[in-house]
Every structure is written in C-alpha cells, then in structure tokens.
N, C-alpha and C positions, 0 to 999 in steps of 0.2 A: 580481401573482397570475398564473397561468400560465392561460390561454385552453382550453377543451376544444373541440377542432373535433368538426363530425361524424363518425360510423360513416364515411358517403360518402369523406369527405375522408380520413379517416385509412384507408382501405382504399386510394387513389389514390398517395396518399401513399408508402404501403409497398410497392403493387405497383412503382412507379418506382425504390425505394430497393434493393430487396431481389430482385424480380425472381423467383427460382421459387415456383412454387404449393406450397402445404401438402402435396397429395396427392403430388408431386412428390419432395418432401422425404422424405416419411413412406416412399413406394415405394422411393426409394434408400436407406434407414436414414441419412439424413444429418441431421444436428443443425446447427441454425443458430442461432446464439449471438449477437447485437446488443450491442455496448458503446458507448461515449461516445469513449472516446479511444484511439491504438495506442501503441506504442512506439516508440522512434527505433532500435532494433536490441532482437533477443534472445538477447545474450548475458551469463548470468547474472551472469556475477562483475564486469561494467560498469553495471549498472542496479539502481536500486531502485522504478521503476515497477510499480503492482500490474497493468500492462496486460502488463507482462513476465512475473511469478511466474506469472498465472493460468493463461498457455501453458505455462511452462517445469514447470510440476506435472504437467501432461499428456503432454509431450515427455521428461521425465527425472525420475530417480528420486534420494533420499536414504536417508545411511545410518540414520538412523531417522526415523520418523513421529510426528504429534502425533494423539492421540483427538480426539473430537469435543468431550470437555469441555475443550479448551483446556488442560488440565495434561499428562497422562498420557502418556508415550513409549512407542512401541511401534516393533517393528520395523519396518525398511524393506529395504533390502537388505542390512543386517548382520541375521542372524537372532540373534545376543545379543552383550552386551558386558558387559565387567568395568571395574573403575576402581579403581584402586589405592588404598591405606589413607590415601595423603597427598593424594589428590584430583589428581593430578598427570600419571596415565597412563590411558590409556582405551583398552582393546583391544577390537576389532570383529573379531568371526568374520562372515564372509561368504556369502550365498547361493552357491551353485556351478552357479545354471543360470540366472543372469542374462546374458543379450545386449543388442549394441546392434540399432539399428533394421537395420542392414547385414550382421547374422548374426553379427558377430564377438562372441566371448564376452568378459566384463566380468571383470576381475582386480584383486586389490589394486593393482598397480601404476597402474588406471585412477583409483582412489579418489585415490592419493596424488598422482598427477600432477593431477588436478581440484582437490583442496582447495591442494596448495601452488600451483597457475595462480590461487586466489580471493588466497592471502595474500601473492604476489609482487609486490613495487613497482612493478613496471615493469607489473602490470596495472593499476595505479591505480582498484582497486576504492573505491568510496565506502564500504563496510561491510566493509572487511578487519576492522576489530576485533572483529566478530561472532565470529572463531575464535577470539578471545583470544589468551592471551603465549603463543603457539606454539614450542617448542624446537624439535621436528624430528616428522613424520610418515613412517613407514618402514610397506614391507610386509615382514612377518617371512616370511611365506611367501606363496605363490600367492591368499590367501585369507583372509589375516589381516591386518590395519592396527592400527599401535598408534600413537595420538596423544599426544604426548607434550608438556606445558606445563610452563612454567618457574614456574609459579604456580598455585595453584586456581582455577578458573573455576565456579562454580556453576551459570552458568547456557549450558555450552556445549551440552550434548542438545539443549533448546529451539533454539537455534541455528542446529545440522544439519538439524533437520527445514525451514528454512527453504529456499527455491526458489536463492537465492545459495549453496549448499550442493550442489546436483544434481553429480551425475557426468558428465562431458564425455569426447568423445574427440580424443586428444591428436592424431590423425593425421587430424581433420576438422578440429580446429583449426588444424592448420598447413597444411593444404590450401587453407584460406579464406581463412587471412590477416584482412587488415582486413574483408574480407566474413562473416566466421563471425557467425553469427545475422541475417545481412541473405540471402544467399543460401541459406543452409541450416542445418540441426544435426542431427548424428548422436547422438540418446539412448537412454536402454534404457526409455523410457516407454510405458504403454499406447497413446499413439499416436506416430506419424511423420510428420517434418516432409513436405508436399507443396510447396507455394510461397506466398508472401509479395509481396502487392501493398500498400507500403506506403499509410495511409491509406484504406484501402479493405478488404481481406480478407487472413485468414490461413488456410491448408486445410491440417488435418491428416489423416491415413488411421490407420486400425487397424495397431498392430503385432500382428500374430497369433500369436507364438512370446510374446507377455506370460504370466507365468503368477505372477507374484512382489509382487503389489500389498500395501498392506498390512493387516495382519488387522482392520481398522477397516472393511473392506469381506468383505460375505458373498461375492461375487463376487471373487475374486484375480486374475483375467485370464482370457483377454484381456476387451477392453471389447466392451459387446454393441451399441454405435454403430457400423458402419463409417467415418463420414467427420464431422469436426467440421469447422464455417466460424464462425469470429469475425468478424464484418462489423463493419465502425464505420459508425455513423449518430451523426453529432454532434448533431443537430436532436431533441431530447426528445420532441415529439408524433410524429415519424415513429418514435423508438423504440417507443415506444406503438400506434402502429398496428401496427408489424409484429408485437406481441405479441397484439393483439385478433383481427388478422385471420389468424393463422399462420402467418404468414412467419418469426417467430422462434418457436421452442417452448420456449425456456428463455432467463432473462436476469436480472441482479440490477442492471441498469442503467433500471431503471424510475422515470421522474419522478415526484415525490409527488404531485402532481396526478394520477396516474392508478391509483394502487393501488387507490381506492375502487372505480372500473371493473374492473379485473383482479378483484377480490374477490365483486365482483357477477356475473360471467361464469360462468355454467354449466359453459364450455369449460375454465375456467382456476381457477387457485387460488396462494394467496402461501405460499411456504415460507419460516419464521422459525429464526433463530438469534439467540437473546437472550442468549447468551454472547458479544457482539462488542464488542471494543476498535475503534474506528474513530473519529478525531478531524480536522475540518476548522477550519482557523485560517488567517491570515493572520500572517504571521513580518516583524520589523523585520530589517533590515541596520543594527545598533546604532552602528554606526560612519559613518554618513554624515551629512551636515551636517540639520541639522533633528531625524532622528528620532535620533540621537545623544544627544539629550536626555530623560532618564529621565523629566520632567515631561510632554513633550510624546507619550511612549509613553502613561503612564498616563491620560491625559485622551482619548489617542485609545481606548483601550480603553474609558475610561468612556462614552464615547459611542457605541458601538455597542451594539444593542438586541438581545441575542440572542434573547430571546422571541420579539419580533417575527418575527426571520427564521424560527425553529421555526415559529411560527404561519400566519406569512403567504406565505412562500416554500415551506414544507416542509409545509406541510397539516397540521401536529403530531403528523409521524411521525417528528420528532426531538426530541432531548432539549438545548435551551440548554446550553451548555458555557462555564462560567466558571471553570473548570480546565482545565489543560493535558492530563490524563489523567481518565479517567472513574472515580468514588470506588470501584468495584467492581474496579477494577487491583489484583494482589496487590502488597504495598509501598506501599500508595497512605497518604501520610502525613496522616492525618485532623486534625491540628494545623492545617493551611492554612486549614480551611473558614471562621473569623471573618476571612481576610484576603484571602478572593479579591475580585478588583476587581467591582463591580457596575455595571450601567447608573447615571449619573447626570450629566446634562448640566450641570447647575448646577453643581456640583465639576468638572467637565473645564474649563468656562470660567474658573472660579475660579483653577485651576493652572495654565492657559496666561494668565491675566494677573498671576498674581503672579511667572511665569517670567521676565516681559518681553515676550510674544507679543503685537503690538497689532495690531488690528484694521485695514487698510485701506479704502479709499471703495467698496471692492468686496467687502468682509465679510472677504476672507481673512487673515490674521496672518502677521505679519514680525516679524522681529528681527534687528537687525545688519546688515540688507540680504539678508538671508536669507528670500524667501519660503516658507509653509508650503506646500507645493506636491506631496508625496512621489509618485514613480510605482510603481505598484503591476504587478509581471511575473505573469503568470498562465497559466492553458490555455484555448485559445478552447473555448467549447463553452456549452452553456445552462446547467450548473450555474454554474460559477465567473464568467458573464457576471450572472448574476442575483446574487448573494452579491456581487459586485464594486462594481454599480450601487447594490444595498442600502445596504453600509457610505459608499460615498461619498455619498450622501444624508444618511445621520447624520453623517457627519464635517463637511459644511457646517455644521450645528447649530453647530460651537464654532470656525468659521473656518477648518477646514484644506479644501484644495482636491486630492483623490485625483484623481490621473492615473492612467488604466486603460491597458495593453498587454497584449493577449493574443494566445497563439501556438499554433498546431496542435502537438502533444505532440510529434510528430518532430522540432521545433524548439525546443520550451518547454524540454526535457530541458537541452539545452546552451546556451539564454539563461539558465537558473537555476543555472550554475555562473560565470557573469559578475558583475563588480561594478557592472553598469550601472543597478541597479533598488535603490531605497529600502524597498519591501514584496514580499511574495512570498505567491501563492496554495498551499495544498497541505493533502490530506488524506491521514493516515497511518494505520497498521494498527500495533497491539503486543499480545504475549502478557503483558507483565508491565513494573514500572514501569522497572526495569534496562535492559530492552531498550530502550524509550522515549528515558530520560535521556543513555543512552549513546550512542545513534543520533544523536543533534540538540546536544547541550550539549558534547562533548569538543571539545579545542582544534584536535587533531590532523584534525578533520572538515570544518574550514573547506577550499574554499569550498563542499563540499557532502556530506554534508547539513547542515551547520552552515552554514545561507545566512547566517543571523544574525550572523555575524562573533562571534560569543560566545567571548571567550579570558579566563578566569579560573581563575587557578592554584589556588584555592580550590575550584571547580569540580571542576577535574580532580582534584585529591588525594582529594575526596570519592567520585569515578567510580572509582577505582583502589580504593579502600578496599571499598565496595559490589562490587568485581568478583571480588575475590580473598575476601572474608569468607567463611570455612565455618558462623558461625552465621546463619541466617535473621534474626536479630533485630537484629545489626550490618549486615547488608546493606541492611535496611530503614529503620534510622537514618540512613546514609550517604546513600541515594537521598531521602529524606523533606527533608534538608536541602539538595539538588541543588533539589529543587522548591519549595522555600522561596526559596531565592535567585532562581532565576528567574522565578518569581511578581512577587516584589517589584521585580525590573527591568524586569517588564513586556516581555517581550522578543516577545511573540506577543499577539495577540488571539483567544482563543478562540471559534469559533462555535458549533459543537454536534457532541454524539456522535451518531455515524451507528448505526442497528442494520441487521443482514444481511435482506434482503427479497428473495427469489427468487421472481420470476414465471416462472411453468411452465404448461405446455399437460397436461391431464389425459390426451393421448396419452402421457404419460411416466409409467413408473411412479412409486409413491412414491419419496423418498430424502430424505437428511439433507442439510442447508445445512454445510456446515463454514465457518469462519472464521478459516482460517490465511492470516493476512496479508490479509486481506480477499477471500478467493479461494474464493467460497460455493460452485463445483462442484470443486475439489481436483483429483484424478485421474478425477473422471465415471465410475466404474468401477461405480456404481449405476445408471448413466442408461440406459434402453431403452425403446423404444417397445411400448405396448401392445396399443394399437388406430389 
C-alpha cells in the first residue's frame, strides 16, 4: 500500500521537482503535465511507447482521426477518402492549407514519404505490420494520395489514426539523421518542438498557423495554450504533490492512492473515459530455460492474485485481468471465459510437482540442474516497482524466485529488445482484438513487440485470415482462435485493465478525455485556462 504524506511534504516535493509557481504558469499561458516515464526518442516510426505517442499527437497529424467513441473514423489532414470495391485501393484527398512548423506547405509527396519511411525495412519499425499489405503508395497529384494494397485490410483506417502514421518532414529527417526525434522534429501539429532534456522535460510551443485540427474538436486551431511542458516525475507521490499544489495543471499519471484526494479537492476534478482498453501484463520469453515449460508458465499465472493487486495496490480503481484483452473489446471471443486461468495456489503447486520441479532447502524449485529463478526486465518508477514486488511475493508461494531488474525508460526500450531476460513488464493500449493480437503474436514481430518469441505457424495463418477478412464474422472467428491459443499457452501473466483517469485543475475549461493509444489529451486543442 502506498503511504499518503502530509500536504506540506507534498508541497515541498512539488516545489523542488517542478520549480515554477502556479501563478507563473497561468500568467504565461503555460501548461505543465507531469508523467512517469520518458521516451528514448521521438521518432514515430521507431517507437511504440505511449510516451512517444502522447507527444507525437501534439507535434504532428495523421491522414484520418478517431472520434471519442473509439470507433468512428473522422477526417484529419485528409478531408475525404474513398475505398475501391475490392477493398484494395484507398484514395485520400488532402487539405490544401496544411503547413509544417517551419512554414513549408505540406503536399501529397510528404504523405507518401512519411508512409513509405514507416514501412521501409531500413527504418526497422516494430509496427510496420500496422500499415497492412502495401503494394504501393503514390501521389497522383499534389493533394491526392493512393494507398494501394495487395489484399484487403479492414483495419487500415483505424491504424492510420495512430501516432506511427503521422506525417514527417523529409528535409528534417535527413538533416538530423540519427538525431531525428532527439534534437528536433518539424511537424504539422498544433504544437512545435522547442527542446528536450531527456528524463527531465520536453517543451512545445503553439503552432500559430494551425487551423486543420480533427472535427472532433470545436476548436480546430490554433491551440489555446501557448506552451506545453511534459515533465518527467518518476516518483508517484511527487506527481500527486505537483497536482495538489497546482504545479501541474493536468495529468493522467496520478497514483491510484491519490485519486480520492483529487476528487475531494475543490480546485481539482477527475476526467473519465470508460471506453478505454489498456491492459497491464507481464510477458514470458517462451523459449528461455525454465519458462519454456508451459506447466511452469501456467503455474506462475495461477500464483498471481490479480484481485489483491487491484484492491491493495490500485485502491480498487482497476479491474483485475484474467484475460489478455478486456471483454468489451470488439471481436472478443466469449468462448474463452470458462477457460481463463484463475488464482489457485494449490493447483499451481500441484502442476509444478507433477512437472518434476522440486523444492530445494531454500524453498526454490529446480529441475535437471535449472533453478526456477527467472529474471524480469521492466521500467523503473513506482508503478512497475510495486507490481514486480507484489508478483515476486506471490511466486515465492509456489517456489519461484523472481529476480527483478528495472531500467529508466530511456534505456528500458533497448533492453526489452534483447534476449537477456525471462519475463518483462508492459502496458499496452488497443482499439480492437485484431490490433492487439497482430501487434504481439506475429512471428515477424520478434524480437519486439513480440518479446515472447512466440513463433507459431498456426497463429500466423489465423492472423493473416483475420487481417484480410472482408466479413467481420470471419475476422472475429480467426482472432478469437488466436486468443484461445495464446491463453492456453500462458504466454502472459495478465494483471489488470486500466481505466482512463485524468486529474485536471479547475482553472482549465471542461474537456473530454480521449483514449487513442492511451493518450488522454490527444491533440490538446480543447485545453484552455479560464481563471
């Protein structure tokens, strides 16, 4: 359980970490957002982190956008589009008033360059598959783009709303080279890059020429906030302090222990979005000694008490997860329900006994000279520290000695692309079942984001069937079978499904919490100070 320090201690913590006073922030029309972790770079095609996406949505734009209902596709920098009868050609008509932060007009050539850079094998994008089976992407005139597929891909438009599909500036990419997204980024979004101090803060300023925001906003641009500061504050009580004392005016990174204090504070409010799919889990590297045994993985899943985690660590604010996706996810396979692995210490011990894993004098199991002491890699910060320690305690009950190694996010993403560990920590957002299963379980996505090294020909076959299905029922059947496979193989320890909760100062006008890729503020066009 997280302790609750006094308001005086919180104030001192916030003042030391954040610096500027609330009055100064307000008078300068500067919005400070505290968050737990940073990205290692702000290159949209080479990153899958929410930390990258939440900044990228403010810096850049996509062809199409996603409405607050998380289903309806709306215009973006494409004002309209058509789809051929065979589902293989998407034609996008672009707005003609879009420009980059440096004043250069955006044209179809910029869109083609951006999308082709994303899918270029040389870019090594971990989410190249999101673009679908691309045959070619061409500019047929300065403001028309044809996106040609070799096979139908029913999820193309939702995928094009994500931060991996933003438009970048070729000249900027080439000028910065390896430092693109580190020393600068020239985008078309409502905010422009100022500077980045890794593990400290990223500063953005308003793009004054911006007038082309998604129609989900009443204000299409320019943004109503002059400057946005994304401030990295790893310690959860310090983030809470910054919010309670006004040093941060909005954040979705409030510890669950502090939400009751936010709700009780007359100067603050909690903005909710219940159409939220974000799941926290620990994944197994399924080919590493020890955890390559399905019986071991099933036993470890059974040992973990998800209900206690949601109740005691998350103060009842999350939903315990026994499934890899929330049951409300489109194309969820209801047939999985009776077969989900539940907490059962006695059965977990029986499985390990039956599989020949014997307890030693220290209580830790071993088999054929292999000690059951897996190593987990994860993100430093209070969230995953508490979770790994809770799971470590649960696993001791069945004779598993979990070793923990946590890294700052600027190093963690690189570490999680290696083969050095046996388990890893992760949280992920998703719009549909197809997006989630394609993201994690394709063989071609090893070593990242398929960090489990799950290589199964039948899984790949079913994923292809689902991806290219024209009939939604066929898609749901294929993806449901993938979910059955990976649940039975126990490739993850699901922990909890996380809602979208944003703490906001009452100095900010009312706004809606989005949930695209877990980025609650999305483009921030509805954010403004009122007093």
